[in-house]
LUMTORLO-770720 format. One record per residue: residue number from 0; residue in three letters; x, y, z of N, C-alpha, C, O, CB in turn. Coordinates in Angstrom, 1 decimal, always signed. Glycine has a CB too. Layout:
LUMTORLO-770720
rec k=NUM; r=ALA; npx=X; npy=Y; npz=Z; capx=X; capy=Y; capz=Z; cpx=X; cpy=Y; cpz=Z; opx=X; opy=Y; opz=Z; cbpx=X; cbpy=Y; cbpz=Z
...
***
This chain:
LUMTORLO-770720
rec k=0; r=UNK; npx=-24.8; npy=-104.2; npz=+9.2; capx=-26.0; capy=-103.3; capz=+8.2; cpx=-25.9; cpy=-103.8; cpz=+7.0; opx=-24.8; opy=-103.6; opz=+6.5; cbpx=-25.9; cbpy=-101.6; cbpz=+7.9
rec k=1; r=UNK; npx=-27.1; npy=-104.7; npz=+6.1; capx=-26.6; capy=-104.6; capz=+5.2; cpx=-27.8; cpy=-103.7; cpz=+4.4; opx=-29.0; opy=-103.5; opz=+4.4; cbpx=-26.0; cbpy=-106.1; cbpz=+4.7
rec k=2; r=UNK; npx=-25.9; npy=-103.0; npz=+3.3; capx=-26.9; capy=-101.9; capz=+2.4; cpx=-26.7; cpy=-102.6; cpz=+0.9; opx=-26.0; opy=-101.9; opz=+0.0; cbpx=-26.4; cbpy=-100.0; cbpz=+2.5
rec k=3; r=UNK; npx=-27.2; npy=-103.7; npz=+0.6; capx=-27.4; capy=-104.3; capz=-0.7; cpx=-28.1; cpy=-103.3; cpz=-1.2; opx=-27.6; opy=-102.8; opz=-2.2; cbpx=-28.0; cbpy=-105.6; cbpz=-0.8
rec k=4; r=UNK; npx=-29.2; npy=-102.9; npz=-0.8; capx=-30.1; capy=-102.2; capz=-1.8; cpx=-29.2; cpy=-100.9; cpz=-2.1; opx=-28.9; opy=-100.7; opz=-3.2; cbpx=-31.5; cbpy=-101.8; cbpz=-1.2
rec k=5; r=UNK; npx=-28.9; npy=-100.1; npz=-1.0; capx=-28.1; capy=-98.7; capz=-1.3; cpx=-27.0; cpy=-99.2; cpz=-2.4; opx=-26.7; opy=-98.5; opz=-3.3; cbpx=-27.3; cbpy=-97.9; cbpz=+0.3
rec k=6; r=UNK; npx=-26.4; npy=-100.3; npz=-2.4; capx=-25.1; capy=-100.6; capz=-3.1; cpx=-25.9; cpy=-101.2; cpz=-5.0; opx=-25.3; opy=-101.1; opz=-6.1; cbpx=-24.0; cbpy=-102.3; cbpz=-2.0
rec k=7; r=UNK; npx=-27.0; npy=-101.6; npz=-4.7; capx=-27.7; capy=-101.4; capz=-6.6; cpx=-28.5; cpy=-100.2; cpz=-6.9; opx=-28.8; opy=-99.8; opz=-8.1; cbpx=-28.9; cbpy=-102.8; cbpz=-7.1
rec k=8; r=UNK; npx=-28.8; npy=-99.6; npz=-5.7; capx=-29.2; capy=-98.5; capz=-6.3; cpx=-27.7; cpy=-97.5; cpz=-6.5; opx=-28.0; opy=-96.5; opz=-7.2; cbpx=-30.5; cbpy=-97.7; cbpz=-5.4
rec k=9; r=UNK; npx=-26.5; npy=-97.4; npz=-6.3; capx=-25.2; capy=-96.5; capz=-6.6; cpx=-25.2; cpy=-97.2; cpz=-7.5; opx=-25.6; opy=-96.6; opz=-8.5; cbpx=-23.8; cbpy=-96.2; cbpz=-5.8
rec k=10; r=UNK; npx=-25.0; npy=-98.5; npz=-7.7; capx=-24.4; capy=-99.4; capz=-9.3; cpx=-25.4; cpy=-98.9; cpz=-10.4; opx=-25.1; opy=-98.9; opz=-11.6; cbpx=-24.5; cbpy=-101.5; cbpz=-9.3
rec k=11; r=UNK; npx=-26.7; npy=-98.6; npz=-9.9; capx=-28.0; capy=-97.9; capz=-11.4; cpx=-27.4; cpy=-96.8; cpz=-11.3; opx=-26.9; opy=-96.6; opz=-12.4; cbpx=-29.9; cbpy=-97.7; cbpz=-11.2
rec k=12; r=UNK; npx=-27.2; npy=-96.0; npz=-10.6; capx=-26.6; capy=-94.3; capz=-10.9; cpx=-25.1; cpy=-94.4; cpz=-11.5; opx=-24.6; opy=-93.5; opz=-12.1; cbpx=-26.4; cbpy=-93.3; cbpz=-9.4
rec k=13; r=UNK; npx=-24.7; npy=-95.2; npz=-11.4; capx=-23.2; capy=-94.9; capz=-11.8; cpx=-22.9; cpy=-95.3; cpz=-13.6; opx=-22.0; opy=-95.1; opz=-14.5; cbpx=-22.1; cbpy=-96.0; cbpz=-10.7
rec k=14; r=UNK; npx=-24.3; npy=-96.1; npz=-13.4; capx=-23.8; capy=-97.2; capz=-14.9; cpx=-24.9; cpy=-95.7; cpz=-15.7; opx=-24.5; opy=-94.9; opz=-16.5; cbpx=-24.8; cbpy=-100.0; cbpz=-15.1
rec k=15; r=UNK; npx=-26.0; npy=-95.7; npz=-15.3; capx=-26.4; capy=-94.3; capz=-15.7; cpx=-25.5; cpy=-92.7; cpz=-16.0; opx=-25.5; opy=-92.2; opz=-17.1; cbpx=-27.5; cbpy=-94.0; cbpz=-14.7
rec k=16; r=UNK; npx=-24.9; npy=-92.2; npz=-15.2; capx=-23.9; capy=-91.5; capz=-15.4; cpx=-23.0; cpy=-91.8; cpz=-16.5; opx=-22.9; opy=-91.1; opz=-17.5; cbpx=-23.2; cbpy=-91.4; cbpz=-14.3
rec k=17; r=UNK; npx=-22.3; npy=-93.2; npz=-16.3; capx=-21.7; capy=-93.1; capz=-17.7; cpx=-21.8; cpy=-93.7; cpz=-19.1; opx=-21.0; opy=-93.6; opz=-20.1; cbpx=-20.7; cbpy=-93.3; cbpz=-17.4
rec k=18; r=UNK; npx=-23.4; npy=-94.5; npz=-18.9; capx=-24.6; capy=-93.8; capz=-20.4; cpx=-24.6; cpy=-91.8; cpz=-20.5; opx=-24.9; opy=-91.3; opz=-21.6; cbpx=-26.9; cbpy=-94.5; cbpz=-19.9
rec k=19; r=UNK; npx=-24.5; npy=-91.5; npz=-19.9; capx=-24.5; capy=-90.0; capz=-20.3; cpx=-23.3; cpy=-89.4; cpz=-20.6; opx=-23.2; opy=-88.4; opz=-21.3; cbpx=-25.2; cbpy=-89.1; cbpz=-19.4
rec k=20; r=UNK; npx=-22.4; npy=-89.8; npz=-20.0; capx=-21.3; capy=-89.9; capz=-20.7; cpx=-20.4; cpy=-89.2; cpz=-22.3; opx=-19.8; opy=-88.2; opz=-22.8; cbpx=-21.7; cbpy=-91.0; cbpz=-20.8
rec k=21; r=UNK; npx=-21.0; npy=-90.8; npz=-22.3; capx=-20.8; capy=-91.3; capz=-23.8; cpx=-22.0; cpy=-91.1; cpz=-24.1; opx=-22.4; opy=-92.3; opz=-24.2; cbpx=-20.3; cbpy=-92.8; cbpz=-24.0
rec k=22; r=UNK; npx=-23.0; npy=-90.5; npz=-24.3; capx=-23.9; capy=-88.9; capz=-25.1; cpx=-23.3; cpy=-88.1; cpz=-25.5; opx=-23.0; opy=-87.7; opz=-26.6; cbpx=-24.7; cbpy=-87.8; cbpz=-24.4
rec k=23; r=UNK; npx=-22.8; npy=-87.7; npz=-24.0; capx=-22.1; capy=-86.6; capz=-24.7; cpx=-20.9; cpy=-86.2; cpz=-24.8; opx=-20.4; opy=-85.1; opz=-25.1; cbpx=-22.4; cbpy=-85.8; cbpz=-24.5
rec k=24; r=UNK; npx=-20.2; npy=-87.9; npz=-24.5; capx=-19.2; capy=-87.7; capz=-25.7; cpx=-18.7; cpy=-87.7; cpz=-26.9; opx=-17.6; opy=-87.2; opz=-27.3; cbpx=-18.7; cbpy=-88.0; cbpz=-25.7
rec k=25; r=UNK; npx=-20.0; npy=-88.6; npz=-27.6; capx=-20.4; capy=-88.4; capz=-28.7; cpx=-20.5; cpy=-86.7; cpz=-29.8; opx=-20.0; opy=-86.3; opz=-30.8; cbpx=-21.4; cbpy=-88.9; cbpz=-28.3
rec k=26; r=UNK; npx=-21.5; npy=-86.4; npz=-28.8; capx=-21.8; capy=-85.2; capz=-29.0; cpx=-20.9; cpy=-84.0; cpz=-29.2; opx=-21.0; opy=-83.1; opz=-30.0; cbpx=-22.4; cbpy=-85.0; cbpz=-28.3
rec k=27; r=UNK; npx=-20.0; npy=-84.3; npz=-28.3; capx=-18.4; capy=-83.6; capz=-28.6; cpx=-17.9; cpy=-83.9; cpz=-29.5; opx=-17.9; opy=-83.1; opz=-30.5; cbpx=-17.3; cbpy=-83.8; cbpz=-27.8
rec k=28; r=UNK; npx=-17.4; npy=-84.6; npz=-29.7; capx=-16.7; capy=-85.7; capz=-30.8; cpx=-17.8; cpy=-85.3; cpz=-32.8; opx=-17.7; opy=-85.5; opz=-34.0; cbpx=-17.2; cbpy=-88.0; cbpz=-30.0
rec k=29; r=UNK; npx=-18.7; npy=-84.6; npz=-31.8; capx=-19.4; capy=-84.2; capz=-33.0; cpx=-19.5; cpy=-83.1; cpz=-33.2; opx=-20.5; opy=-82.8; opz=-33.9; cbpx=-20.4; cbpy=-84.5; cbpz=-33.3
rec k=30; r=UNK; npx=-18.5; npy=-82.0; npz=-32.6; capx=-18.8; capy=-81.0; capz=-33.0; cpx=-20.2; cpy=-80.3; cpz=-33.0; opx=-20.6; opy=-79.4; opz=-33.7; cbpx=-18.4; cbpy=-81.1; cbpz=-33.9
rec k=31; r=UNK; npx=-21.0; npy=-81.0; npz=-31.8; capx=-22.3; capy=-80.5; capz=-31.4; cpx=-23.1; cpy=-80.3; cpz=-32.5; opx=-23.8; opy=-79.3; opz=-32.6; cbpx=-22.1; cbpy=-79.3; cbpz=-30.8
rec k=32; r=UNK; npx=-23.2; npy=-81.4; npz=-33.6; capx=-24.1; capy=-81.6; capz=-34.4; cpx=-24.0; cpy=-80.2; cpz=-35.3; opx=-25.0; opy=-79.8; opz=-35.7; cbpx=-25.4; cbpy=-81.9; cbpz=-33.6
rec k=33; r=UNK; npx=-22.7; npy=-79.6; npz=-35.5; capx=-22.8; capy=-77.7; capz=-36.3; cpx=-21.4; cpy=-78.2; cpz=-37.3; opx=-20.3; opy=-78.8; opz=-37.0; cbpx=-22.2; cbpy=-75.6; cbpz=-34.6
rec k=34; r=UNK; npx=-22.1; npy=-77.7; npz=-38.5; capx=-21.0; capy=-77.6; capz=-39.6; cpx=-20.2; cpy=-76.4; cpz=-38.7; opx=-20.6; opy=-75.5; opz=-38.0; cbpx=-21.7; cbpy=-77.1; cbpz=-41.5
rec k=35; r=UNK; npx=-19.2; npy=-76.8; npz=-39.2; capx=-18.2; capy=-75.6; capz=-39.4; cpx=-18.8; cpy=-74.5; cpz=-40.1; opx=-18.8; opy=-73.6; opz=-39.2; cbpx=-16.8; cbpy=-76.0; cbpz=-40.2
rec k=36; r=UNK; npx=-19.5; npy=-73.9; npz=-41.4; capx=-19.6; capy=-73.2; capz=-41.6; cpx=-20.8; cpy=-72.9; cpz=-41.0; opx=-21.6; opy=-72.4; opz=-41.8; cbpx=-19.5; cbpy=-73.1; cbpz=-42.6
rec k=37; r=UNK; npx=-21.4; npy=-73.1; npz=-39.7; capx=-23.1; capy=-72.9; capz=-39.4; cpx=-22.3; cpy=-72.3; cpz=-38.1; opx=-22.8; opy=-71.3; opz=-37.7; cbpx=-24.5; cbpy=-74.6; cbpz=-39.3
rec k=38; r=UNK; npx=-21.3; npy=-72.7; npz=-37.5; capx=-21.3; capy=-71.7; capz=-36.5; cpx=-21.4; cpy=-70.5; cpz=-36.0; opx=-20.9; opy=-69.5; opz=-36.5; cbpx=-20.8; cbpy=-71.8; cbpz=-36.1
rec k=39; r=UNK; npx=-22.4; npy=-70.6; npz=-34.9; capx=-22.7; capy=-69.3; capz=-34.6; cpx=-22.7; cpy=-68.8; cpz=-33.3; opx=-22.4; opy=-69.7; opz=-32.5; cbpx=-23.7; cbpy=-69.1; cbpz=-35.2
rec k=40; r=UNK; npx=-23.0; npy=-67.7; npz=-32.6; capx=-22.2; capy=-67.2; capz=-31.6; cpx=-23.2; cpy=-67.5; cpz=-30.3; opx=-22.9; opy=-67.3; opz=-29.1; cbpx=-21.7; cbpy=-65.6; cbpz=-31.8
rec k=41; r=UNK; npx=-24.6; npy=-68.1; npz=-30.8; capx=-25.7; capy=-69.2; capz=-30.0; cpx=-24.7; cpy=-70.4; cpz=-30.0; opx=-24.5; opy=-70.8; opz=-28.8; cbpx=-27.5; cbpy=-69.6; cbpz=-31.0
rec k=42; r=UNK; npx=-24.5; npy=-70.7; npz=-30.3; capx=-24.0; capy=-72.3; capz=-30.4; cpx=-22.3; cpy=-71.9; cpz=-29.8; opx=-21.7; opy=-72.9; opz=-29.4; cbpx=-24.2; cbpy=-73.1; cbpz=-32.5
rec k=43; r=UNK; npx=-21.7; npy=-70.8; npz=-29.8; capx=-21.1; capy=-71.2; capz=-28.6; cpx=-21.3; cpy=-70.8; cpz=-27.2; opx=-20.6; opy=-71.0; opz=-26.2; cbpx=-20.2; cbpy=-71.1; cbpz=-28.9
rec k=44; r=UNK; npx=-22.2; npy=-70.4; npz=-27.5; capx=-23.3; capy=-69.6; capz=-25.6; cpx=-23.8; cpy=-71.1; cpz=-25.0; opx=-24.0; opy=-71.5; opz=-23.8; cbpx=-25.6; cbpy=-68.1; cbpz=-26.0
rec k=45; r=UNK; npx=-23.9; npy=-71.9; npz=-26.4; capx=-24.5; capy=-73.2; capz=-26.0; cpx=-23.5; cpy=-74.2; cpz=-25.2; opx=-23.7; opy=-74.8; opz=-24.1; cbpx=-25.1; cbpy=-73.9; cbpz=-27.2
rec k=46; r=UNK; npx=-22.3; npy=-74.4; npz=-26.1; capx=-21.4; capy=-75.0; capz=-25.7; cpx=-21.0; cpy=-74.3; cpz=-24.5; opx=-21.2; opy=-75.0; opz=-23.5; cbpx=-20.5; cbpy=-75.2; cbpz=-26.6
rec k=47; r=UNK; npx=-20.5; npy=-73.2; npz=-24.4; capx=-19.8; capy=-72.4; capz=-22.8; cpx=-20.8; cpy=-72.6; cpz=-21.9; opx=-20.3; opy=-72.1; opz=-20.9; cbpx=-19.4; cbpy=-70.5; cbpz=-22.8
rec k=48; r=UNK; npx=-22.0; npy=-73.0; npz=-21.6; capx=-23.0; capy=-73.0; capz=-20.5; cpx=-22.7; cpy=-74.2; cpz=-20.4; opx=-22.3; opy=-74.4; opz=-19.3; cbpx=-24.5; cbpy=-72.6; cbpz=-20.6
rec k=49; r=UNK; npx=-22.5; npy=-75.8; npz=-21.3; capx=-22.0; capy=-76.6; capz=-21.3; cpx=-21.3; cpy=-76.8; cpz=-20.2; opx=-21.5; opy=-77.4; opz=-19.1; cbpx=-21.6; cbpy=-76.7; cbpz=-22.2
rec k=50; r=UNK; npx=-20.0; npy=-76.0; npz=-20.9; capx=-19.0; capy=-76.6; capz=-20.3; cpx=-18.5; cpy=-75.6; cpz=-18.3; opx=-17.8; opy=-75.9; opz=-17.3; cbpx=-17.7; cbpy=-76.5; cbpz=-21.8
rec k=51; r=UNK; npx=-19.3; npy=-74.5; npz=-18.7; capx=-19.9; capy=-74.1; capz=-16.8; cpx=-20.3; cpy=-75.8; cpz=-16.0; opx=-19.6; opy=-76.5; opz=-15.4; cbpx=-22.1; cbpy=-73.0; cbpz=-16.8
rec k=52; r=UNK; npx=-21.9; npy=-75.8; npz=-16.6; capx=-22.2; capy=-77.0; capz=-15.7; cpx=-21.5; cpy=-78.1; cpz=-15.3; opx=-21.8; opy=-78.6; opz=-14.2; cbpx=-23.1; cbpy=-77.5; cbpz=-16.0
rec k=53; r=UNK; npx=-19.9; npy=-79.1; npz=-16.8; capx=-19.3; capy=-80.2; capz=-16.6; cpx=-18.3; cpy=-79.5; cpz=-15.8; opx=-18.1; opy=-80.4; opz=-15.0; cbpx=-18.8; cbpy=-81.0; cbpz=-17.9
rec k=54; r=UNK; npx=-17.8; npy=-78.8; npz=-15.4; capx=-17.1; capy=-77.5; capz=-14.5; cpx=-17.5; cpy=-78.3; cpz=-13.0; opx=-17.0; opy=-79.0; opz=-12.1; cbpx=-18.1; cbpy=-75.6; cbpz=-14.8
rec k=55; r=UNK; npx=-18.8; npy=-77.6; npz=-13.2; capx=-19.1; capy=-77.8; capz=-12.2; cpx=-19.6; cpy=-79.3; cpz=-11.2; opx=-19.6; opy=-79.4; opz=-10.0; cbpx=-19.7; cbpy=-76.9; cbpz=-12.4
rec k=56; r=UNK; npx=-19.9; npy=-80.3; npz=-12.1; capx=-20.0; capy=-81.9; capz=-11.9; cpx=-18.9; cpy=-82.2; cpz=-11.3; opx=-18.7; opy=-82.8; opz=-10.2; cbpx=-20.1; cbpy=-82.7; cbpz=-13.2
rec k=57; r=UNK; npx=-17.4; npy=-81.6; npz=-12.7; capx=-16.3; capy=-82.3; capz=-12.2; cpx=-16.0; cpy=-82.4; cpz=-11.0; opx=-15.6; opy=-83.4; opz=-10.3; cbpx=-15.5; cbpy=-81.9; cbpz=-12.6
rec k=58; r=UNK; npx=-16.2; npy=-80.4; npz=-10.5; capx=-15.4; capy=-80.6; capz=-9.5; cpx=-16.0; cpy=-81.0; cpz=-7.8; opx=-15.3; opy=-81.0; opz=-6.8; cbpx=-14.7; cbpy=-79.2; cbpz=-9.6
rec k=59; r=UNK; npx=-17.5; npy=-81.2; npz=-7.9; capx=-18.2; capy=-81.7; capz=-7.2; cpx=-17.4; cpy=-83.0; cpz=-7.1; opx=-16.5; opy=-83.2; opz=-6.2; cbpx=-19.6; cbpy=-81.8; cbpz=-7.6
rec k=60; r=UNK; npx=-17.7; npy=-84.0; npz=-8.0; capx=-16.9; capy=-85.2; capz=-8.5; cpx=-15.7; cpy=-85.7; cpz=-7.3; opx=-15.8; opy=-86.7; opz=-6.5; cbpx=-16.0; cbpy=-84.7; cbpz=-10.0
rec k=61; r=UNK; npx=-14.6; npy=-84.5; npz=-7.7; capx=-13.3; capy=-84.6; capz=-7.3; cpx=-13.2; cpy=-84.2; cpz=-6.1; opx=-12.5; opy=-84.5; opz=-5.2; cbpx=-12.4; cbpy=-84.0; cbpz=-8.0
rec k=62; r=UNK; npx=-14.2; npy=-83.3; npz=-6.2; capx=-13.7; capy=-82.0; capz=-4.6; cpx=-12.5; cpy=-80.9; cpz=-4.7; opx=-11.6; opy=-80.8; opz=-4.0; cbpx=-13.1; cbpy=-82.9; cbpz=-3.0
rec k=63; r=UNK; npx=-13.0; npy=-80.2; npz=-6.1; capx=-12.5; capy=-79.3; capz=-6.1; cpx=-13.0; cpy=-77.8; cpz=-6.0; opx=-13.7; opy=-77.3; opz=-5.2; cbpx=-12.0; cbpy=-79.6; cbpz=-6.9
rec k=64; r=UNK; npx=-12.5; npy=-77.2; npz=-6.9; capx=-13.3; capy=-75.1; capz=-6.7; cpx=-13.9; cpy=-75.5; cpz=-5.1; opx=-13.4; opy=-76.0; opz=-4.1; cbpx=-15.5; cbpy=-74.5; cbpz=-8.4
rec k=65; r=UNK; npx=-14.9; npy=-75.2; npz=-5.3; capx=-16.1; capy=-74.6; capz=-4.2; cpx=-16.6; cpy=-75.8; cpz=-3.3; opx=-17.3; opy=-75.7; opz=-2.3; cbpx=-17.7; cbpy=-73.8; cbpz=-5.2
rec k=66; r=UNK; npx=-16.2; npy=-76.9; npz=-3.9; capx=-16.4; capy=-77.6; capz=-3.1; cpx=-15.1; cpy=-78.6; cpz=-2.8; opx=-15.1; opy=-79.8; opz=-2.5; cbpx=-17.6; cbpy=-78.1; cbpz=-3.4
rec k=67; r=UNK; npx=-14.3; npy=-78.0; npz=-3.0; capx=-12.5; capy=-78.7; capz=-1.8; cpx=-13.3; cpy=-78.5; cpz=-0.4; opx=-14.1; opy=-77.6; opz=-0.1; cbpx=-10.2; cbpy=-77.2; cbpz=-1.8
rec k=68; r=UNK; npx=-12.6; npy=-79.8; npz=+0.4; capx=-12.7; capy=-79.5; capz=+1.5; cpx=-12.2; cpy=-78.8; cpz=+2.6; opx=-11.2; opy=-79.2; opz=+3.2; cbpx=-12.8; cbpy=-80.0; cbpz=+1.6
rec k=69; r=UNK; npx=-12.9; npy=-77.8; npz=+3.1; capx=-11.3; capy=-76.9; capz=+3.8; cpx=-10.5; cpy=-77.4; cpz=+5.6; opx=-9.5; opy=-76.8; opz=+6.0; cbpx=-11.8; cbpy=-74.8; cbpz=+4.1
***
């Protein structure tokens, strides 16, 4: 069975994921674009929500947490 199309689609998705991760890393490295003097509880909530989503993605990718095989 030839999986050339699946492999091509997989590599496209991997490349896209890599690009998204780079953008997110830049965002985090830049302290979410917020100057220290401007931080509010809204910023804390936004970044906290991002952490929740990233944790879910990490757990899915690494089969941890609720995605762990039992």
